VMD Tcl script that builds the backbone (N, CA, C; Angstrom):
set m [mol new atoms 351]
animate dup $m
set s [atomselect $m all]
$s set {name element resname resid chain x y z} {
  {N N UNK 1 A 10.867 -2.080 -15.999}
  {CA C UNK 1 A 11.519 -1.693 -17.230}
  {C C UNK 1 A 12.127 -0.298 -17.094}
  {N N UNK 2 A 11.381 0.588 -16.427}
  {CA C UNK 2 A 11.885 1.944 -16.217}
  {C C UNK 2 A 13.156 1.923 -15.388}
  {N N UNK 3 A 13.219 1.043 -14.395}
  {CA C UNK 3 A 14.416 0.914 -13.564}
  {C C UNK 3 A 15.621 0.506 -14.396}
  {N N UNK 4 A 15.434 -0.415 -15.306}
  {CA C UNK 4 A 16.532 -0.867 -16.157}
  {C C UNK 4 A 17.020 0.268 -17.050}
  {N N UNK 5 A 16.102 1.056 -17.587}
  {CA C UNK 5 A 16.487 2.188 -18.434}
  {C C UNK 5 A 17.285 3.211 -17.640}
  {N N UNK 6 A 16.830 3.510 -16.435}
  {CA C UNK 6 A 17.550 4.472 -15.589}
  {C C UNK 6 A 18.941 3.953 -15.248}
  {N N UNK 7 A 19.051 2.676 -14.939}
  {CA C UNK 7 A 20.353 2.085 -14.605}
  {C C UNK 7 A 21.291 2.143 -15.801}
  {N N UNK 8 A 20.787 1.814 -16.973}
  {CA C UNK 8 A 21.629 1.807 -18.169}
  {C C UNK 8 A 22.116 3.207 -18.511}
  {N N UNK 9 A 21.222 4.193 -18.452}
  {CA C UNK 9 A 21.613 5.568 -18.769}
  {C C UNK 9 A 22.610 6.094 -17.747}
  {N N UNK 10 A 22.363 5.867 -16.468}
  {CA C UNK 10 A 23.287 6.355 -15.436}
  {C C UNK 10 A 24.620 5.625 -15.508}
  {N N UNK 11 A 24.614 4.376 -15.916}
  {CA C UNK 11 A 25.870 3.625 -16.035}
  {C C UNK 11 A 26.747 4.205 -17.126}
  {N N UNK 12 A 26.143 4.547 -18.230}
  {CA C UNK 12 A 26.921 5.134 -19.320}
  {C C UNK 12 A 27.540 6.455 -18.918}
  {N N UNK 13 A 26.796 7.277 -18.195}
  {CA C UNK 13 A 27.311 8.559 -17.725}
  {C C UNK 13 A 28.427 8.366 -16.712}
  {N N UNK 14 A 28.228 7.467 -15.767}
  {CA C UNK 14 A 29.248 7.211 -14.743}
  {C C UNK 14 A 30.511 6.633 -15.361}
  {N N UNK 15 A 30.359 5.737 -16.315}
  {CA C UNK 15 A 31.522 5.130 -16.946}
  {C C UNK 15 A 32.312 6.152 -17.745}
  {N N UNK 16 A 31.610 7.042 -18.411}
  {CA C UNK 16 A 32.299 8.078 -19.180}
  {C C UNK 16 A 33.077 9.005 -18.265}
  {N N UNK 17 A 32.523 9.288 -17.088}
  {CA C UNK 17 A 33.203 10.163 -16.137}
  {C C UNK 17 A 34.419 9.496 -15.516}
  {N N UNK 18 A 34.409 8.182 -15.356}
  {CA C UNK 18 A 35.498 7.466 -14.702}
  {C C UNK 18 A 36.512 6.907 -15.697}
  {N N UNK 19 A 36.243 7.026 -16.971}
  {CA C UNK 19 A 37.167 6.513 -17.968}
  {C C UNK 19 A 37.087 5.005 -18.155}
  {N N UNK 20 A 36.056 4.346 -17.659}
  {CA C UNK 20 A 35.891 2.907 -17.814}
  {C C UNK 20 A 35.079 2.627 -19.070}
  {N N UNK 21 A 35.106 1.384 -19.482}
  {CA C UNK 21 A 34.334 0.968 -20.645}
  {C C UNK 21 A 32.838 1.093 -20.340}
  {N N UNK 22 A 32.106 1.887 -21.139}
  {CA C UNK 22 A 30.674 2.048 -20.876}
  {C C UNK 22 A 29.899 0.740 -20.970}
  {N N UNK 23 A 30.283 -0.141 -21.882}
  {CA C UNK 23 A 29.542 -1.402 -22.011}
  {C C UNK 23 A 29.763 -2.301 -20.794}
  {N N UNK 24 A 30.972 -2.281 -20.242}
  {CA C UNK 24 A 31.243 -3.060 -19.028}
  {C C UNK 24 A 30.438 -2.511 -17.856}
  {N N UNK 25 A 30.419 -1.206 -17.726}
  {CA C UNK 25 A 29.681 -0.567 -16.633}
  {C C UNK 25 A 28.178 -0.821 -16.774}
  {N N UNK 26 A 27.688 -0.758 -17.992}
  {CA C UNK 26 A 26.269 -1.029 -18.228}
  {C C UNK 26 A 25.941 -2.473 -17.864}
  {N N UNK 27 A 26.816 -3.398 -18.218}
  {CA C UNK 27 A 26.593 -4.807 -17.888}
  {C C UNK 27 A 26.571 -5.058 -16.395}
  {N N UNK 28 A 27.497 -4.437 -15.669}
  {CA C UNK 28 A 27.534 -4.613 -14.211}
  {C C UNK 28 A 26.288 -4.015 -13.570}
  {N N UNK 29 A 25.881 -2.837 -14.023}
  {CA C UNK 29 A 24.680 -2.218 -13.452}
  {C C UNK 29 A 23.420 -3.010 -13.796}
  {N N UNK 30 A 23.341 -3.527 -15.011}
  {CA C UNK 30 A 22.179 -4.337 -15.392}
  {C C UNK 30 A 22.144 -5.631 -14.581}
  {N N UNK 31 A 23.320 -6.231 -14.371}
  {CA C UNK 31 A 23.384 -7.462 -13.571}
  {C C UNK 31 A 22.973 -7.185 -12.128}
  {N N UNK 32 A 23.417 -6.054 -11.578}
  {CA C UNK 32 A 23.037 -5.749 -10.193}
  {C C UNK 32 A 21.538 -5.495 -10.083}
  {N N UNK 33 A 20.949 -4.845 -11.087}
  {CA C UNK 33 A 19.498 -4.622 -11.063}
  {C C UNK 33 A 18.737 -5.933 -11.174}
  {N N UNK 34 A 19.178 -6.812 -12.071}
  {CA C UNK 34 A 18.520 -8.107 -12.225}
  {C C UNK 34 A 18.648 -8.978 -10.987}
  {N N UNK 35 A 19.835 -8.996 -10.396}
  {CA C UNK 35 A 20.036 -9.785 -9.182}
  {C C UNK 35 A 19.252 -9.218 -8.006}
  {N N UNK 36 A 19.107 -7.902 -7.955}
  {CA C UNK 36 A 18.316 -7.287 -6.888}
  {C C UNK 36 A 16.859 -7.713 -6.985}
  {N N UNK 37 A 16.349 -7.860 -8.210}
  {CA C UNK 37 A 14.967 -8.307 -8.385}
  {C C UNK 37 A 14.745 -9.707 -7.815}
  {N N UNK 38 A 15.780 -10.520 -7.810}
  {CA C UNK 38 A 15.683 -11.859 -7.226}
  {C C UNK 38 A 16.007 -11.851 -5.732}
  {N N UNK 39 A 17.014 -11.076 -5.356}
  {CA C UNK 39 A 17.532 -11.080 -3.986}
  {C C UNK 39 A 16.616 -10.341 -3.010}
  {N N UNK 40 A 16.109 -9.185 -3.394}
  {CA C UNK 40 A 15.337 -8.335 -2.480}
  {C C UNK 40 A 14.100 -9.030 -1.907}
  {N N UNK 41 A 13.286 -9.720 -2.702}
  {CA C UNK 41 A 12.118 -10.394 -2.098}
  {C C UNK 41 A 12.498 -11.463 -1.077}
  {N N UNK 42 A 13.598 -12.155 -1.334}
  {CA C UNK 42 A 14.054 -13.180 -0.389}
  {C C UNK 42 A 14.493 -12.522 0.914}
  {N N UNK 43 A 15.274 -11.436 0.812}
  {CA C UNK 43 A 15.748 -10.733 2.006}
  {C C UNK 43 A 14.583 -10.130 2.782}
  {N N UNK 44 A 13.606 -9.562 2.070}
  {CA C UNK 44 A 12.449 -8.973 2.766}
  {C C UNK 44 A 11.612 -10.041 3.462}
  {N N UNK 45 A 11.493 -11.208 2.859}
  {CA C UNK 45 A 10.768 -12.312 3.501}
  {C C UNK 45 A 11.501 -12.777 4.746}
  {N N UNK 46 A 12.818 -12.912 4.632}
  {CA C UNK 46 A 13.632 -13.301 5.788}
  {C C UNK 46 A 13.501 -12.272 6.909}
  {N N UNK 47 A 13.505 -11.006 6.549}
  {CA C UNK 47 A 13.377 -9.931 7.531}
  {C C UNK 47 A 12.015 -9.963 8.222}
  {N N UNK 48 A 10.967 -10.141 7.439}
  {CA C UNK 48 A 9.623 -10.191 8.014}
  {C C UNK 48 A 9.468 -11.396 8.940}
  {N N UNK 49 A 9.977 -12.539 8.526}
  {CA C UNK 49 A 9.896 -13.723 9.387}
  {C C UNK 49 A 10.734 -13.546 10.653}
  {N N UNK 50 A 11.864 -12.855 10.524}
  {CA C UNK 50 A 12.679 -12.562 11.703}
  {C C UNK 50 A 11.936 -11.695 12.699}
  {N N UNK 51 A 11.175 -10.730 12.196}
  {CA C UNK 51 A 10.376 -9.890 13.090}
  {C C UNK 51 A 9.284 -10.698 13.785}
  {N N UNK 52 A 8.638 -11.580 13.031}
  {CA C UNK 52 A 7.572 -12.402 13.610}
  {C C UNK 52 A 8.141 -13.340 14.684}
  {N N UNK 53 A 9.194 -14.065 14.320}
  {CA C UNK 53 A 9.772 -15.004 15.285}
  {C C UNK 53 A 10.473 -14.281 16.432}
  {N N UNK 54 A 10.986 -13.091 16.167}
  {CA C UNK 54 A 11.558 -12.282 17.247}
  {C C UNK 54 A 10.501 -11.887 18.257}
  {N N UNK 55 A 9.317 -11.523 17.765}
  {CA C UNK 55 A 8.211 -11.194 18.660}
  {C C UNK 55 A 7.759 -12.388 19.475}
  {N N UNK 56 A 7.719 -13.553 18.823}
  {CA C UNK 56 A 7.348 -14.774 19.540}
  {C C UNK 56 A 8.398 -15.105 20.607}
  {N N UNK 57 A 9.672 -14.998 20.239}
  {CA C UNK 57 A 10.748 -15.276 21.199}
  {C C UNK 57 A 10.716 -14.293 22.355}
  {N N UNK 58 A 10.396 -13.040 22.059}
  {CA C UNK 58 A 10.295 -12.005 23.096}
  {C C UNK 58 A 9.187 -12.369 24.096}
  {N N UNK 59 A 8.060 -12.793 23.562}
  {CA C UNK 59 A 6.942 -13.185 24.436}
  {C C UNK 59 A 7.250 -14.423 25.253}
  {N N UNK 60 A 7.857 -15.413 24.619}
  {CA C UNK 60 A 8.166 -16.659 25.333}
  {C C UNK 60 A 9.283 -16.499 26.349}
  {N N UNK 61 A 10.135 -15.484 26.156}
  {CA C UNK 61 A 11.233 -15.270 27.106}
  {C C UNK 61 A 10.815 -14.365 28.260}
  {N N UNK 62 A 9.577 -13.977 28.295}
  {CA C UNK 62 A 9.090 -13.123 29.378}
  {C C UNK 62 A 9.494 -11.668 29.202}
  {N N UNK 63 A 9.682 -11.248 27.954}
  {CA C UNK 63 A 9.999 -9.850 27.694}
  {C C UNK 63 A 11.487 -9.530 27.742}
  {N N UNK 64 A 12.321 -10.497 27.457}
  {CA C UNK 64 A 13.767 -10.280 27.458}
  {C C UNK 64 A 14.179 -9.637 26.131}
  {N N UNK 65 A 14.615 -8.385 26.193}
  {CA C UNK 65 A 14.958 -7.654 24.968}
  {C C UNK 65 A 16.232 -8.181 24.317}
  {N N UNK 66 A 17.095 -8.839 25.076}
  {CA C UNK 66 A 18.297 -9.430 24.487}
  {C C UNK 66 A 17.929 -10.571 23.539}
  {N N UNK 67 A 16.920 -11.338 23.907}
  {CA C UNK 67 A 16.448 -12.427 23.052}
  {C C UNK 67 A 15.838 -11.845 21.780}
  {N N UNK 68 A 15.047 -10.791 21.929}
  {CA C UNK 68 A 14.449 -10.124 20.768}
  {C C UNK 68 A 15.540 -9.618 19.833}
  {N N UNK 69 A 16.534 -8.971 20.383}
  {CA C UNK 69 A 17.624 -8.413 19.580}
  {C C UNK 69 A 18.424 -9.505 18.888}
  {N N UNK 70 A 18.648 -10.627 19.557}
  {CA C UNK 70 A 19.419 -11.723 18.974}
  {C C UNK 70 A 18.718 -12.327 17.757}
  {N N UNK 71 A 17.394 -12.263 17.722}
  {CA C UNK 71 A 16.647 -12.816 16.600}
  {C C UNK 71 A 16.422 -11.769 15.515}
  {N N UNK 72 A 16.072 -10.562 15.910}
  {CA C UNK 72 A 15.695 -9.523 14.951}
  {C C UNK 72 A 16.902 -8.896 14.251}
  {N N UNK 73 A 17.986 -8.653 14.973}
  {CA C UNK 73 A 19.142 -7.969 14.387}
  {C C UNK 73 A 19.684 -8.667 13.142}
  {N N UNK 74 A 19.953 -9.967 13.175}
  {CA C UNK 74 A 20.459 -10.606 11.953}
  {C C UNK 74 A 19.456 -10.577 10.798}
  {N N UNK 75 A 18.175 -10.592 11.137}
  {CA C UNK 75 A 17.158 -10.623 10.095}
  {C C UNK 75 A 16.948 -9.252 9.451}
  {N N UNK 76 A 16.938 -8.204 10.248}
  {CA C UNK 76 A 16.596 -6.882 9.737}
  {C C UNK 76 A 17.796 -6.149 9.138}
  {N N UNK 77 A 18.956 -6.258 9.773}
  {CA C UNK 77 A 20.137 -5.586 9.231}
  {C C UNK 77 A 20.669 -6.356 8.037}
  {N N UNK 78 A 21.498 -5.729 7.276}
  {CA C UNK 78 A 22.081 -6.354 6.098}
  {C C UNK 78 A 21.693 -5.588 4.859}
  {N N UNK 79 A 22.052 -6.116 3.724}
  {CA C UNK 79 A 21.788 -5.450 2.450}
  {C C UNK 79 A 20.482 -5.939 1.855}
  {N N UNK 80 A 19.712 -4.999 1.317}
  {CA C UNK 80 A 18.452 -5.330 0.669}
  {C C UNK 80 A 18.548 -5.231 -0.847}
  {N N UNK 81 A 19.690 -4.831 -1.364}
  {CA C UNK 81 A 19.895 -4.713 -2.805}
  {C C UNK 81 A 21.313 -5.158 -3.139}
  {N N UNK 82 A 21.489 -5.597 -4.368}
  {CA C UNK 82 A 22.809 -5.966 -4.871}
  {C C UNK 82 A 23.325 -4.766 -5.658}
  {N N UNK 83 A 24.416 -4.181 -5.189}
  {CA C UNK 83 A 25.000 -3.006 -5.827}
  {C C UNK 83 A 26.177 -3.418 -6.700}
  {N N UNK 84 A 26.545 -2.585 -7.672}
  {CA C UNK 84 A 27.706 -2.897 -8.499}
  {C C UNK 84 A 28.982 -3.123 -7.676}
  {N N UNK 85 A 29.115 -2.441 -6.560}
  {CA C UNK 85 A 30.295 -2.639 -5.711}
  {C C UNK 85 A 30.341 -4.062 -5.148}
  {N N UNK 86 A 29.187 -4.687 -4.949}
  {CA C UNK 86 A 29.154 -6.087 -4.510}
  {C C UNK 86 A 29.678 -6.989 -5.628}
  {N N UNK 87 A 29.274 -6.722 -6.846}
  {CA C UNK 87 A 29.680 -7.561 -7.973}
  {C C UNK 87 A 31.154 -7.377 -8.321}
  {N N UNK 88 A 31.685 -6.208 -8.052}
  {CA C UNK 88 A 33.110 -5.961 -8.303}
  {C C UNK 88 A 33.996 -6.497 -7.186}
  {N N UNK 89 A 33.404 -6.922 -6.069}
  {CA C UNK 89 A 34.167 -7.436 -4.939}
  {C C UNK 89 A 34.700 -6.347 -4.032}
  {N N UNK 90 A 34.216 -5.127 -4.196}
  {CA C UNK 90 A 34.662 -4.011 -3.362}
  {C C UNK 90 A 33.947 -3.983 -2.022}
  {N N UNK 91 A 32.810 -4.624 -1.953}
  {CA C UNK 91 A 31.999 -4.629 -0.746}
  {C C UNK 91 A 31.370 -6.010 -0.620}
  {N N UNK 92 A 31.284 -6.505 0.607}
  {CA C UNK 92 A 30.702 -7.825 0.851}
  {C C UNK 92 A 29.177 -7.698 0.936}
  {N N UNK 93 A 28.473 -8.601 0.291}
  {CA C UNK 93 A 27.014 -8.633 0.369}
  {C C UNK 93 A 26.626 -9.325 1.668}
  {N N UNK 94 A 25.873 -8.636 2.500}
  {CA C UNK 94 A 25.491 -9.162 3.811}
  {C C UNK 94 A 24.022 -9.548 3.822}
  {N N UNK 95 A 23.739 -10.838 3.750}
  {CA C UNK 95 A 22.358 -11.300 3.864}
  {C C UNK 95 A 21.949 -11.330 5.326}
  {N N UNK 96 A 22.776 -11.948 6.139}
  {CA C UNK 96 A 22.531 -11.979 7.579}
  {C C UNK 96 A 23.271 -10.793 8.169}
  {N N UNK 97 A 22.517 -9.848 8.681}
  {CA C UNK 97 A 23.100 -8.595 9.136}
  {C C UNK 97 A 23.782 -8.683 10.482}
  {N N UNK 98 A 24.591 -7.666 10.736}
  {CA C UNK 98 A 25.280 -7.525 12.017}
  {C C UNK 98 A 24.888 -6.203 12.637}
  {N N UNK 99 A 25.051 -6.120 13.930}
  {CA C UNK 99 A 24.803 -4.876 14.647}
  {C C UNK 99 A 25.732 -3.796 14.083}
  {N N UNK 100 A 25.231 -2.584 13.844}
  {CA C UNK 100 A 26.073 -1.524 13.275}
  {C C UNK 100 A 27.332 -1.238 14.088}
  {N N UNK 101 A 27.323 -1.465 15.388}
  {CA C UNK 101 A 28.511 -1.238 16.209}
  {C C UNK 101 A 29.638 -2.180 15.786}
  {N N UNK 102 A 29.301 -3.411 15.393}
  {CA C UNK 102 A 30.311 -4.370 14.960}
  {C C UNK 102 A 30.699 -4.157 13.505}
  {N N UNK 103 A 29.790 -3.623 12.722}
  {CA C UNK 103 A 30.036 -3.398 11.305}
  {C C UNK 103 A 31.132 -2.354 11.098}
  {N N UNK 104 A 31.236 -1.386 11.989}
  {CA C UNK 104 A 32.180 -0.285 11.839}
  {C C UNK 104 A 33.602 -0.642 12.255}
  {N N UNK 105 A 33.773 -1.735 13.000}
  {CA C UNK 105 A 35.107 -2.080 13.487}
  {C C UNK 105 A 35.985 -2.552 12.334}
  {N N UNK 106 A 37.216 -2.132 12.362}
  {CA C UNK 106 A 38.197 -2.543 11.361}
  {C C UNK 106 A 39.018 -3.702 11.908}
  {N N UNK 107 A 39.403 -4.593 11.046}
  {CA C UNK 107 A 40.247 -5.709 11.455}
  {C C UNK 107 A 41.677 -5.186 11.534}
  {N N UNK 108 A 42.309 -5.454 12.655}
  {CA C UNK 108 A 43.674 -5.008 12.883}
  {C C UNK 108 A 44.602 -6.203 12.716}
  {N N UNK 109 A 45.755 -5.979 12.088}
  {CA C UNK 109 A 46.729 -7.041 11.907}
  {C C UNK 109 A 47.224 -7.494 13.269}
  {N N UNK 110 A 47.111 -8.784 13.531}
  {CA C UNK 110 A 47.479 -9.314 14.846}
  {C C UNK 110 A 48.798 -10.074 14.797}
  {N N UNK 111 A 49.675 -9.696 13.901}
  {CA C UNK 111 A 50.968 -10.361 13.789}
  {C C UNK 111 A 51.794 -10.085 15.031}
  {N N UNK 112 A 52.377 -11.118 15.566}
  {CA C UNK 112 A 53.229 -10.967 16.753}
  {C C UNK 112 A 54.640 -10.666 16.282}
  {N N UNK 113 A 55.190 -9.600 16.773}
  {CA C UNK 113 A 56.543 -9.205 16.402}
  {C C UNK 113 A 57.445 -9.473 17.602}
  {N N UNK 114 A 58.517 -10.220 17.358}
  {CA C UNK 114 A 59.459 -10.515 18.436}
  {C C UNK 114 A 60.405 -9.340 18.606}
  {N N UNK 115 A 60.676 -9.007 19.846}
  {CA C UNK 115 A 61.612 -7.943 20.130}
  {C C UNK 115 A 62.977 -8.556 20.373}
  {N N UNK 116 A 63.990 -7.948 19.787}
  {CA C UNK 116 A 65.361 -8.423 19.957}
  {C C UNK 116 A 66.041 -7.511 20.951}
  {N N UNK 117 A 66.643 -8.083 21.999}
  {CA C UNK 117 A 67.335 -7.294 23.027}
  {C C UNK 117 A 68.816 -7.361 22.823}
}
mol reanalyze $m
mol bondsrecalc $m
mol representation Tube
mol addrep $m
């Protein structure tokens, strides 16, 4: 309950500073808090199981760290909370995580341009 109160109060302040409708901002923040209460336990369970099965895979592979990383990385990385930016579509919610090295890469336009001679 305290979390909801903090979210609502901070939403009103943030909305007033940005010139957005305070009721809309409060609704988005309340929705993100409510969805996080449902999403976070599922993500934490997935992460914990990934660690367990990653350890088992590591042992069965004879100590191959690549196998451990292939199992643990998707489970442990990713988002553990639903933020208002996820609900606004400004940021993608990542349940299955990616290695941070791949997360930072930007997609480059691969349009082929013909040269005229």
